[in-house]
N, CA, C and O atoms as a printed pandas DataFrame, in Angstrom:
     atom_number atom_name residue_name chain_id  residue_number  x_coord  y_coord  z_coord
0              1         N          MET        A               1  -34.672   23.837  148.943
1              2        CA          MET        A               1  -34.759   23.294  147.680
2              3         C          MET        A               1  -35.649   22.988  146.974
3              4         O          MET        A               1  -36.628   22.454  147.496
4              5         N          ASN        A               2  -35.625   23.207  145.613
5              6        CA          ASN        A               2  -37.075   23.359  145.089
6              7         C          ASN        A               2  -37.162   21.824  144.829
7              8         O          ASN        A               2  -36.032   21.367  145.004
8              9         N          LYS        A               3  -38.129   20.745  144.449
9             10        CA          LYS        A               3  -38.333   19.888  143.835
10            11         C          LYS        A               3  -39.125   19.226  142.687
11            12         O          LYS        A               3  -40.345   19.250  142.845
12            13         N          GLY        A               4  -38.872   18.903  142.071
13            14        CA          GLY        A               4  -39.459   18.923  140.692
14            15         C          GLY        A               4  -39.581   17.362  140.249
15            16         O          GLY        A               4  -38.654   16.615  139.934
16            17         N          ALA        A               5  -40.807   17.104  140.301
17            18        CA          ALA        A               5  -40.920   15.435  139.694
18            19         C          ALA        A               5  -40.305   14.886  138.674
19            20         O          ALA        A               5  -40.606   15.730  137.831
20            21         N          THR        A               6  -39.544   13.961  137.992
21            22        CA          THR        A               6  -39.045   13.604  137.182
22            23         C          THR        A               6  -39.697   11.982  136.509
23            24         O          THR        A               6  -38.698   11.267  136.427
24            25         N          GLY        A               7  -40.312   11.583  136.268
25            26        CA          GLY        A               7  -40.910   10.325  136.532
26            27         C          GLY        A               7  -40.880    9.613  138.117
27            28         O          GLY        A               7  -41.622    9.920  139.050
28            29         N          ASN        A               8  -40.093    8.859  138.120
29            30        CA          ASN        A               8  -39.874    8.392  139.616
30            31         C          ASN        A               8  -39.274    9.041  140.715
31            32         O          ASN        A               8  -39.446    8.901  141.926
32            33         N          GLN        A               9  -38.549    9.766  140.067
33            34        CA          GLN        A               9  -37.293   10.627  140.521
34            35         C          GLN        A               9  -37.470   12.029  140.753
35            36         O          GLN        A               9  -37.894   12.790  139.883
36            37         N          GLN        A              10  -37.064   12.485  142.241
37            38        CA          GLN        A              10  -37.286   13.505  142.390
38            39         C          GLN        A              10  -35.784   14.729  142.177
39            40         O          GLN        A              10  -34.685   14.580  142.711
40            41         N          LEU        A              11  -36.066   15.511  141.551
41            42        CA          LEU        A              11  -35.078   16.462  140.911
42            43         C          LEU        A              11  -35.198   17.696  142.064
43            44         O          LEU        A              11  -36.063   18.451  142.507
44            45         N          GLU        A              12  -33.676   17.387  142.269
45            46        CA          GLU        A              12  -33.588   18.555  143.353
46            47         C          GLU        A              12  -32.982   19.877  142.688
47            48         O          GLU        A              12  -32.060   19.757  141.882
48            49         N          LEU        A              13  -33.505   21.174  143.025
49            50        CA          LEU        A              13  -33.498   21.844  142.743
50            51         C          LEU        A              13  -33.211   23.290  143.574
51            52         O          LEU        A              13  -33.797   23.526  144.630
52            53         N          PRO        A              14  -32.117   24.348  142.895
53            54        CA          PRO        A              14  -31.937   25.173  143.987
54            55         C          PRO        A              14  -32.894   26.475  144.185
55            56         O          PRO        A              14  -33.516   26.983  143.252
56            57         N          ALA        A              15  -32.923   26.907  145.415
57            58        CA          ALA        A              15  -33.990   27.837  145.618
58            59         C          ALA        A              15  -33.259   29.039  144.132
59            60         O          ALA        A              15  -32.155   29.338  143.677
60            61         N          GLY        A              16  -34.999   29.434  143.825
61            62        CA          GLY        A              16  -34.560   30.367  142.549
62            63         C          GLY        A              16  -34.628   29.810  141.360
63            64         O          GLY        A              16  -35.281   30.440  140.527
64            65         N          PHE        A              17  -33.949   28.402  140.891
65            66        CA          PHE        A              17  -33.624   28.165  139.944
66            67         C          PHE        A              17  -35.174   28.580  138.917
67            68         O          PHE        A              17  -36.383   28.462  139.115
68            69         N          ARG        A              18  -34.449   29.020  137.962
69            70        CA          ARG        A              18  -35.488   29.438  136.526
70            71         C          ARG        A              18  -34.887   28.346  135.239
71            72         O          ARG        A              18  -33.738   28.069  134.894
72            73         N          PHE        A              19  -35.930   27.997  134.850
73            74        CA          PHE        A              19  -35.362   27.272  133.454
74            75         C          PHE        A              19  -36.274   28.292  132.341
75            76         O          PHE        A              19  -37.477   28.548  132.303
76            77         N          HIS        A              20  -35.032   28.771  131.403
77            78        CA          HIS        A              20  -35.458   29.894  130.844
78            79         C          HIS        A              20  -34.230   29.742  129.315
79            80         O          HIS        A              20  -33.441   30.603  128.926
80            81         N          PRO        A              21  -34.406   28.721  128.890
81            82        CA          PRO        A              21  -33.002   28.536  127.765
82            83         C          PRO        A              21  -33.653   29.365  126.961
83            84         O          PRO        A              21  -34.809   29.757  127.117
84            85         N          THR        A              22  -32.567   29.765  125.688
85            86        CA          THR        A              22  -32.692   30.394  124.742
86            87         C          THR        A              22  -33.291   29.405  123.724
87            88         O          THR        A              22  -33.712   28.319  124.122
88            89         N          ASP        A              23  -33.356   29.841  122.056
89            90        CA          ASP        A              23  -33.903   28.902  121.364
90            91         C          ASP        A              23  -32.814   28.348  120.820
91            92         O          ASP        A              23  -33.047   27.214  120.402
92            93         N          ASP        A              24  -31.502   28.781  120.636
93            94        CA          ASP        A              24  -30.310   28.001  120.199
94            95         C          ASP        A              24  -30.031   26.889  121.100
95            96         O          ASP        A              24  -29.788   25.778  120.630
96            97         N          GLU        A              25  -30.051   27.177  122.817
97            98        CA          GLU        A              25  -30.182   26.173  123.405
98            99         C          GLU        A              25  -30.997   24.943  123.457
99           100         O          GLU        A              25  -30.517   23.841  123.725
100          101         N          LEU        A              26  -32.483   25.199  123.143
101          102        CA          LEU        A              26  -33.375   24.594  122.929
102          103         C          LEU        A              26  -33.151   23.453  121.971
103          104         O          LEU        A              26  -33.402   22.249  122.020
104          105         N          VAL        A              27  -32.664   24.146  121.197
105          106        CA          VAL        A              27  -32.444   23.354  119.531
106          107         C          VAL        A              27  -31.404   22.522  119.703
107          108         O          VAL        A              27  -31.639   21.350  119.407
108          109         N          GLN        A              28  -30.309   22.777  120.099
109          110        CA          GLN        A              28  -28.671   22.458  120.528
110          111         C          GLN        A              28  -29.051   21.297  121.424
111          112         O          GLN        A              28  -29.206   20.188  120.913
112          113         N          HIS        A              29  -29.270   21.539  123.190
113          114        CA          HIS        A              29  -29.112   20.618  123.797
114          115         C          HIS        A              29  -30.935   19.826  124.249
115          116         O          HIS        A              29  -31.182   19.351  125.357
116          117         N          TYR        A              30  -31.855   19.878  123.193
117          118        CA          TYR        A              30  -32.789   19.308  123.548
118          119         C          TYR        A              30  -33.259   18.431  122.051
119          120         O          TYR        A              30  -33.174   17.215  121.874
120          121         N          LEU        A              31  -33.618   19.165  121.366
121          122        CA          LEU        A              31  -34.511   19.243  120.094
122          123         C          LEU        A              31  -33.242   18.108  119.264
123          124         O          LEU        A              31  -33.639   17.065  118.744
124          125         N          CYS        A              32  -32.170   18.379  119.250
125          126        CA          CYS        A              32  -31.190   17.544  118.124
126          127         C          CYS        A              32  -31.199   16.313  119.098
127          128         O          CYS        A              32  -31.354   15.235  118.524
128          129         N          ARG        A              33  -31.058   16.265  120.530
129          130        CA          ARG        A              33  -30.575   14.777  120.833
130          131         C          ARG        A              33  -31.559   14.022  120.792
131          132         O          ARG        A              33  -31.451   12.804  120.652
132          133         N          LYS        A              34  -32.899   14.774  120.934
133          134        CA          LYS        A              34  -34.282   13.799  120.898
134          135         C          LYS        A              34  -34.416   13.448  119.607
135          136         O          LYS        A              34  -34.912   12.362  119.306
136          137         N          CYS        A              35  -33.933   14.444  118.573
137          138        CA          CYS        A              35  -34.052   13.660  117.118
138          139         C          CYS        A              35  -33.251   12.593  117.189
139          140         O          CYS        A              35  -33.683   11.493  116.844
140          141         N          ALA        A              36  -31.699   12.786  117.741
141          142        CA          ALA        A              36  -31.044   11.680  117.296
142          143         C          ALA        A              36  -31.081   10.463  118.204
143          144         O          ALA        A              36  -30.123    9.691  118.158
144          145         N          GLY        A              37  -31.972   10.247  118.924
145          146        CA          GLY        A              37  -32.455    9.221  120.081
146          147         C          GLY        A              37  -31.376    9.398  121.584
147          148         O          GLY        A              37  -31.164    8.431  122.316
148          149         N          GLN        A              38  -30.964   10.358  121.768
149          150        CA          GLN        A              38  -29.914   10.335  122.569
150          151         C          GLN        A              38  -30.776   10.834  123.891
151          152         O          GLN        A              38  -31.757   11.553  123.705
152          153         N          PRO        A              39  -30.373   10.419  125.295
153          154        CA          PRO        A              39  -30.741   10.502  125.894
154          155         C          PRO        A              39  -30.745   12.209  126.232
155          156         O          PRO        A              39  -29.862   12.954  125.807
156          157         N          ILE        A              40  -31.799   12.631  126.998
157          158        CA          ILE        A              40  -31.749   13.976  127.424
158          159         C          ILE        A              40  -31.302   13.917  129.285
159          160         O          ILE        A              40  -32.014   13.389  130.139
160          161         N          ALA        A              41  -29.925   14.625  129.552
161          162        CA          ALA        A              41  -30.212   14.242  130.840
162          163         C          ALA        A              41  -30.913   14.746  132.236
163          164         O          ALA        A              41  -30.813   14.067  133.257
164          165         N          VAL        A              42  -31.436   15.654  132.212
165          166        CA          VAL        A              42  -32.347   16.159  132.915
166          167         C          VAL        A              42  -33.796   15.983  132.077
167          168         O          VAL        A              42  -34.002   16.263  130.896
168          169         N          SER        A              43  -34.784   15.399  133.118
169          170        CA          SER        A              43  -36.090   15.604  132.020
170          171         C          SER        A              43  -36.930   16.017  133.048
171          172         O          SER        A              43  -37.655   15.525  133.912
172          173         N          ILE        A              44  -36.412   17.565  132.462
173          174        CA          ILE        A              44  -37.072   19.092  133.097
174          175         C          ILE        A              44  -38.203   19.069  132.209
175          176         O          ILE        A              44  -39.231   19.299  132.844
176          177         N          ILE        A              45  -38.479   18.814  130.555
177          178        CA          ILE        A              45  -39.515   19.029  130.063
178          179         C          ILE        A              45  -40.392   17.440  129.722
179          180         O          ILE        A              45  -40.124   16.259  129.500
180          181         N          THR        A              46  -41.361   18.180  129.834
181          182        CA          THR        A              46  -42.200   16.961  129.999
182          183         C          THR        A              46  -42.718   16.290  128.467
183          184         O          THR        A              46  -42.789   17.184  127.624
184          185         N          GLU        A              47  -43.062   15.033  127.974
185          186        CA          GLU        A              47  -43.546   15.458  126.627
186          187         C          GLU        A              47  -44.727   14.446  126.663
187          188         O          GLU        A              47  -44.759   13.354  127.232
188          189         N          ILE        A              48  -45.558   14.975  126.025
189          190        CA          ILE        A              48  -47.180   14.809  125.548
190          191         C          ILE        A              48  -47.327   14.846  124.075
191          192         O          ILE        A              48  -46.929   15.718  123.302
192          193         N          ASP        A              49  -48.185   13.379  123.732
193          194        CA          ASP        A              49  -48.845   13.345  122.894
194          195         C          ASP        A              49  -50.103   14.654  122.741
195          196         O          ASP        A              49  -51.049   14.681  123.528
196          197         N          LEU        A              50  -49.955   15.629  121.696
197          198        CA          LEU        A              50  -50.848   16.658  122.056
198          199         C          LEU        A              50  -51.987   16.042  121.391
199          200         O          LEU        A              50  -53.068   16.315  121.912
200          201         N          TYR        A              51  -52.037   14.940  119.920
201          202        CA          TYR        A              51  -53.270   14.585  119.553
202          203         C          TYR        A              51  -54.004   13.817  120.491
203          204         O          TYR        A              51  -55.214   14.016  120.392
204          205         N          LYS        A              52  -53.684   13.024  121.349
205          206        CA          LYS        A              52  -54.677   12.664  122.373
206          207         C          LYS        A              52  -55.461   13.326  123.197
207          208         O          LYS        A              52  -56.125   12.503  123.826
208          209         N          PHE        A              53  -55.613   13.971  123.381
209          210        CA          PHE        A              53  -56.016   15.392  123.930
210          211         C          PHE        A              53  -56.901   16.493  123.395
211          212         O          PHE        A              53  -56.260   17.296  122.716
212          213         N          ASP        A              54  -57.855   16.694  123.476
213          214        CA          ASP        A              54  -58.675   17.740  123.150
214          215         C          ASP        A              54  -57.718   19.136  123.763
215          216         O          ASP        A              54  -56.708   18.888  124.421
216          217         N          PRO        A              55  -58.179   20.789  123.454
217          218        CA          PRO        A              55  -57.027   21.328  123.884
218          219         C          PRO        A              55  -57.514   21.902  125.515
219          220         O          PRO        A              55  -56.744   22.121  126.450
220          221         N          TRP        A              56  -58.668   22.022  125.513
221          222        CA          TRP        A              56  -59.114   22.495  127.056
222          223         C          TRP        A              56  -59.305   20.799  128.028
223          224         O          TRP        A              56  -60.125   20.539  128.910
224          225         N          GLN        A              57  -58.486   20.124  127.585
225          226        CA          GLN        A              57  -58.081   19.157  128.548
226          227         C          GLN        A              57  -56.597   19.150  129.142
227          228         O          GLN        A              57  -56.151   18.578  130.137
228          229         N          LEU        A              58  -56.006   19.946  128.235
229          230        CA          LEU        A              58  -54.344   20.009  128.592
230          231         C          LEU        A              58  -54.157   20.358  129.855
231          232         O          LEU        A              58  -53.526   19.624  130.614
232          233         N          PRO        A              59  -54.788   21.769  130.331
233          234        CA          PRO        A              59  -54.124   22.229  131.862
234          235         C          PRO        A              59  -54.685   21.231  132.730
235          236         O          PRO        A              59  -54.132   21.143  133.827
236          237         N          GLY        A              60  -55.462   20.607  132.549
237          238        CA          GLY        A              60  -55.968   19.111  133.563
238          239         C          GLY        A              60  -54.884   18.277  133.831
239          240         O          GLY        A              60  -54.434   17.868  134.901
240          241         N          ASN        A              61  -54.538   18.092  132.661
241          242        CA          ASN        A              61  -53.024   16.965  132.642
242          243         C          ASN        A              61  -51.755   16.844  133.476
243          244         O          ASN        A              61  -50.932   15.933  133.563
244          245         N          PHE        A              62  -51.864   18.354  134.219
245          246        CA          PHE        A              62  -50.541   18.552  134.863
246          247         C          PHE        A              62  -51.071   19.064  136.448
247          248         O          PHE        A              62  -52.168   19.439  136.863
248          249         N          ASP        A              63  -49.718   18.881  137.107
249          250        CA          ASP        A              63  -49.882   19.023  138.464
250          251         C          ASP        A              63  -49.951   20.523  138.890
251          252         O          ASP        A              63  -48.984   21.284  138.860
252          253         N          SER        A              64  -51.382   20.899  139.343
253          254        CA          SER        A              64  -51.224   22.644  139.322
254          255         C          SER        A              64  -50.653   23.313  140.438
255          256         O          SER        A              64  -50.971   24.478  140.677
256          257         N          SER        A              65  -49.531   22.456  141.417
257          258        CA          SER        A              65  -48.917   22.759  141.764
258          259         C          SER        A              65  -47.427   23.257  141.653
259          260         O          SER        A              65  -46.580   23.710  142.422
260          261         N          LYS        A              66  -47.562   22.837  139.821
261          262        CA          LYS        A              66  -46.143   23.187  139.543
262          263         C          LYS        A              66  -46.599   23.993  138.741
263          264         O          LYS        A              66  -47.812   23.973  138.535
264          265         N          LEU        A              67  -45.653   25.059  137.965
265          266        CA          LEU        A              67  -45.722   25.908  136.893
266          267         C          LEU        A              67  -45.410   25.183  135.587
267          268         O          LEU        A              67  -44.302   24.761  135.257
268          269         N          SER        A              68  -46.550   25.099  134.890
269          270        CA          SER        A              68  -46.593   24.637  133.320
270          271         C          SER        A              68  -46.467   25.809  132.391
271          272         O          SER        A              68  -47.024   26.879  132.640
272          273         N          TYR        A              69  -45.587   25.570  131.101
273          274        CA          TYR        A              69  -46.233   26.530  130.002
274          275         C          TYR        A              69  -46.120   25.423  128.756
275          276         O          TYR        A              69  -45.358   24.457  128.714
276          277         N          LEU        A              70  -47.114   25.849  127.732
277          278        CA          LEU        A              70  -47.682   25.297  126.788
278          279         C          LEU        A              70  -47.330   26.265  125.663
279          280         O          LEU        A              70  -47.928   27.337  125.756
280          281         N          GLN        A              71  -46.387   26.131  124.474
281          282        CA          GLN        A              71  -45.800   27.071  123.584
282          283         C          GLN        A              71  -46.580   26.153  122.511
283          284         O          GLN        A              71  -46.434   24.940  122.657
284          285         N          ILE        A              72  -47.487   26.651  121.326
285          286        CA          ILE        A              72  -47.767   26.059  119.891
286          287         C          ILE        A              72  -46.958   26.803  119.537
287          288         O          ILE        A              72  -46.808   27.908  120.059
288          289         N          LEU        A              73  -46.175   26.310  118.459
289          290        CA          LEU        A              73  -45.845   26.874  117.198
290          291         C          LEU        A              73  -45.726   26.417  116.080
291          292         O          LEU        A              73  -45.143   25.406  115.688
292          293         N          GLY        A              74  -46.462   27.410  115.397
293          294        CA          GLY        A              74  -47.088   26.971  113.871
294          295         C          GLY        A              74  -47.621   28.342  113.040
295          296         O          GLY        A              74  -48.108   28.232  111.915
């Protein structure tokens, strides 16, 4: 089993797990819940305040043993 950190917990993921939601799934299951102040069942998406960092600092804020993606929309 692969393990992904979620705060102080360990998330058990099956071998071969891929987080690859569609845009509709992201909006429906994550963004709408976030805007409504509802909890997200699994904390697989890390939230950071981008305004607290310079762009070149962002890669250093993540555990290099974990795969991270950063997508800028705009």
